[in-house]
C-alpha positions as CSV (number, residue, x, y, z in Angstrom):
1,X,0.0,0.0,0.0
2,X,1.4,3.4,-1.0
3,X,1.3,5.8,1.9
4,X,0.8,9.4,1.1
5,X,-1.7,12.1,0.1
6,X,-3.7,11.3,-3.0
7,X,-5.0,14.4,-4.9
8,X,-7.2,12.1,-6.9
9,X,-9.0,10.9,-3.8
10,X,-9.3,14.3,-2.4
11,X,-10.9,15.5,-5.6
12,X,-13.3,12.5,-5.4
13,X,-14.7,13.8,-2.1
14,X,-12.6,11.8,0.3
15,X,-10.6,14.8,1.6
16,X,-11.7,14.3,5.2
17,X,-10.1,10.8,5.3
18,X,-6.5,10.3,6.5
19,X,-4.0,10.1,3.6
20,X,-3.5,6.3,3.8
21,X,-7.3,5.7,3.5
22,X,-7.4,8.1,0.5
23,X,-4.7,6.0,-1.1
24,X,-6.7,2.8,-0.4
25,X,-9.7,4.4,-2.1
26,X,-7.6,5.3,-5.1
27,X,-6.2,1.7,-5.3
28,X,-9.7,0.2,-5.0
29,X,-10.9,2.4,-7.9
30,X,-7.8,2.5,-10.2
31,X,-5.2,-0.2,-9.5
32,X,-4.6,-2.4,-12.5
33,X,-3.9,-5.5,-10.5
34,X,-7.2,-7.0,-9.2
35,X,-5.5,-8.4,-6.1
36,X,-4.5,-4.9,-5.2
37,X,-8.0,-3.6,-5.6
38,X,-9.4,-6.6,-3.5
39,X,-6.9,-6.0,-0.7
40,X,-7.7,-2.3,-0.7
41,X,-11.4,-3.1,-0.1
42,X,-10.4,-5.1,3.0
43,X,-8.0,-2.4,4.2
44,X,-10.8,0.2,4.1
45,X,-12.8,-1.6,6.8
46,X,-10.0,-3.4,8.7
47,X,-8.1,-0.3,9.2
48,X,-4.4,0.7,8.9
49,X,-2.2,0.3,12.0
50,X,-1.5,3.6,13.6
51,X,-4.0,5.6,11.6
52,X,-7.4,6.4,13.0
53,X,-10.4,6.0,10.8
54,X,-13.1,8.6,11.2
55,X,-16.5,7.3,12.4
56,X,-18.5,8.8,9.5
57,X,-17.1,7.4,6.2
58,X,-19.8,7.5,3.5
59,X,-17.0,7.8,0.9
60,X,-15.9,4.3,1.8
61,X,-19.3,2.8,1.6
62,X,-19.9,4.5,-1.7
63,X,-16.6,3.3,-3.1
64,X,-17.3,-0.3,-2.0
65,X,-20.8,-0.2,-3.4
66,X,-19.3,0.9,-6.8
67,X,-16.7,-1.9,-6.7
68,X,-19.5,-4.4,-5.9
69,X,-21.5,-3.5,-8.9
70,X,-19.0,-2.1,-11.4
71,X,-15.7,-3.9,-11.0
72,X,-15.0,-6.5,-13.7
73,X,-13.1,-8.9,-11.3
74,X,-15.1,-11.5,-9.3
75,X,-12.7,-11.4,-6.4
76,X,-12.8,-7.6,-6.1
77,X,-16.6,-7.8,-6.1
78,X,-16.6,-10.4,-3.4
79,X,-14.1,-8.5,-1.2
80,X,-16.2,-5.3,-1.6
81,X,-19.3,-7.3,-0.6
82,X,-17.4,-8.6,2.5
83,X,-16.3,-5.1,3.4
84,X,-19.9,-3.8,3.1
85,X,-21.0,-6.5,5.5
86,X,-18.4,-5.5,8.0
87,X,-19.9,-2.0,7.8
88,X,-23.4,-3.6,8.4
89,X,-24.4,-2.6,4.9
90,X,-26.7,-5.3,3.5
91,X,-25.9,-4.5,-0.1
92,X,-23.0,-6.9,0.3
93,X,-25.0,-9.9,1.7
94,X,-25.9,-11.7,-1.5
95,X,-22.4,-11.5,-3.0
96,X,-20.7,-12.4,0.3
97,X,-22.9,-15.5,0.5
98,X,-21.9,-16.3,-3.1
99,X,-18.3,-16.0,-2.1
100,X,-18.7,-18.5,0.7
101,X,-20.6,-20.8,-1.6
102,X,-17.7,-20.7,-4.1
103,X,-15.3,-21.8,-1.4
104,X,-17.6,-24.7,-0.5
105,X,-17.9,-25.7,-4.1
106,X,-14.1,-25.8,-4.4
107,X,-13.8,-27.9,-1.2
108,X,-11.7,-25.3,0.6
109,X,-11.2,-25.6,4.4
110,X,-13.8,-23.2,5.9
111,X,-11.3,-22.2,8.5
112,X,-8.5,-21.5,5.9
113,X,-7.8,-18.5,3.6
114,X,-10.1,-17.4,0.8
115,X,-7.3,-17.6,-1.7
116,X,-3.5,-17.2,-2.0
117,X,-3.8,-13.8,-3.6
118,X,-6.2,-12.5,-0.9
119,X,-5.4,-14.1,2.4
120,X,-8.6,-13.1,4.2
121,X,-9.7,-16.1,6.4
122,X,-12.9,-17.6,5.3
123,X,-14.4,-17.4,8.8
124,X,-14.3,-13.6,8.5
125,X,-17.0,-13.9,5.8
126,X,-19.2,-15.8,8.2
127,X,-18.7,-13.2,11.0
128,X,-19.4,-10.3,8.6
129,X,-22.7,-12.0,7.6
130,X,-23.5,-12.4,11.3
131,X,-22.7,-8.8,11.9
132,X,-25.0,-7.7,9.1
133,X,-27.9,-9.9,10.0
134,X,-31.2,-9.9,8.2
135,X,-33.2,-12.7,6.8
136,X,-30.9,-13.7,3.9
137,X,-27.8,-13.9,6.0
138,X,-29.5,-15.6,8.9
139,X,-31.0,-18.3,6.7
140,X,-27.7,-18.9,5.0
141,X,-25.8,-19.3,8.3
142,X,-28.4,-21.6,9.7
143,X,-28.3,-23.8,6.6
144,X,-24.5,-24.1,6.8
145,X,-24.7,-24.7,10.5
146,X,-27.1,-27.6,9.8
147,X,-25.7,-29.2,6.7
148,X,-22.3,-27.7,5.9
149,X,-18.9,-29.4,6.3
150,X,-17.8,-29.8,9.9
151,X,-15.4,-26.9,10.1
152,X,-17.9,-24.7,8.3
153,X,-20.7,-25.7,10.6
154,X,-18.6,-24.5,13.6
155,X,-17.8,-21.0,12.2
156,X,-21.4,-20.6,11.0
157,X,-22.7,-21.3,14.5
158,X,-20.2,-18.8,16.0
159,X,-21.4,-16.2,13.5
160,X,-25.0,-16.9,14.4
161,X,-24.2,-15.6,17.9
162,X,-23.7,-12.1,16.4
163,X,-27.2,-11.9,15.0
164,X,-29.7,-9.8,17.0
165,X,-32.7,-9.2,14.7
166,X,-33.8,-12.8,14.1
167,X,-37.0,-13.0,16.1
168,X,-35.9,-16.1,18.0
169,X,-35.0,-18.0,14.9
170,X,-31.3,-18.3,15.8
171,X,-32.0,-19.5,19.3
172,X,-34.3,-22.2,18.0
173,X,-31.7,-23.4,15.5
174,X,-29.0,-23.4,18.2
175,X,-31.2,-25.4,20.5
176,X,-31.5,-28.1,17.9
177,X,-27.8,-28.0,17.1
178,X,-27.1,-28.4,20.8
179,X,-28.2,-32.1,20.4
180,X,-26.1,-32.7,17.2
181,X,-24.2,-35.9,16.8
182,X,-21.0,-34.1,16.1
183,X,-19.4,-33.1,19.4
184,X,-17.7,-30.0,18.0
185,X,-20.9,-28.7,16.6
186,X,-22.8,-29.6,19.7
187,X,-20.4,-27.9,22.1
188,X,-20.1,-24.7,20.1
189,X,-23.9,-24.5,19.7
190,X,-24.4,-24.9,23.5
191,X,-21.7,-22.3,24.2
192,X,-23.2,-19.7,21.8
193,X,-26.7,-20.4,23.0
194,X,-25.6,-19.9,26.6
195,X,-23.9,-16.7,25.8
196,X,-27.0,-15.4,23.9
197,X,-29.4,-16.2,26.7
198,X,-27.2,-15.0,29.6
199,X,-28.5,-11.7,31.1
200,X,-26.8,-8.8,29.4
201,X,-25.2,-7.5,32.6
202,X,-23.5,-10.8,33.2
203,X,-21.9,-11.2,29.8
C-alpha cells in the first residue's frame, strides 16, 4: 500500500479521510492489479495500523458499493461485498454468500484463507454476515450450521451468535444443534446459546 496524500481521492470527495485511506480508495478504484483492488477493499474496513479511521465514512461505503456492482473482477466484487457486510451494509450480503458458496464448491477448508492472492480467512465472511444480520444472512448461516462441512458448521454457529434481529430463529436453531451428533458442533452451539441467553449485565 502506498502511503501518502492522494490528490485524486481528495478530488473525489474523500478529503476528510487520513491520507492512507485516501490511497486505499484510489487503489480500489484505479489499481490495474485485481488483487491490489481486492486488498484495498479489505483495508478500508479493517483499518491501517497507527492511523485512526473517522466514524462517518460515507465515501468508503460508496466506493465499496461501486466496486461491488462495477468492478470486472469477481474477487474484487466479493471483497467489496465482504467489506460492506463488515460495515453492516446489506448490499453486500448476496455477493458475500456467493463468495462463501464458491469456497464450499471448491472444497476449501472453511477455516482457511479465501485464496493465496487474498489471504482473508474464510471465517471472516461468516462473521461479517452475522454482523450484518437480516433474513438472507440468517437463513444462510443456519443452513451451513445444519448441513455444511464440519469446520464450516462451527464457524457458522459462531457467526449466528452475532445476529440480533432474528425474532428467535437463531436460538431455536442453536437449541436443535445443541443435540447434534458431532461433538464439536454440539459444544459450540451450546456455548453460543448460553452466551446469547445470559442476562446482558453478566456477559
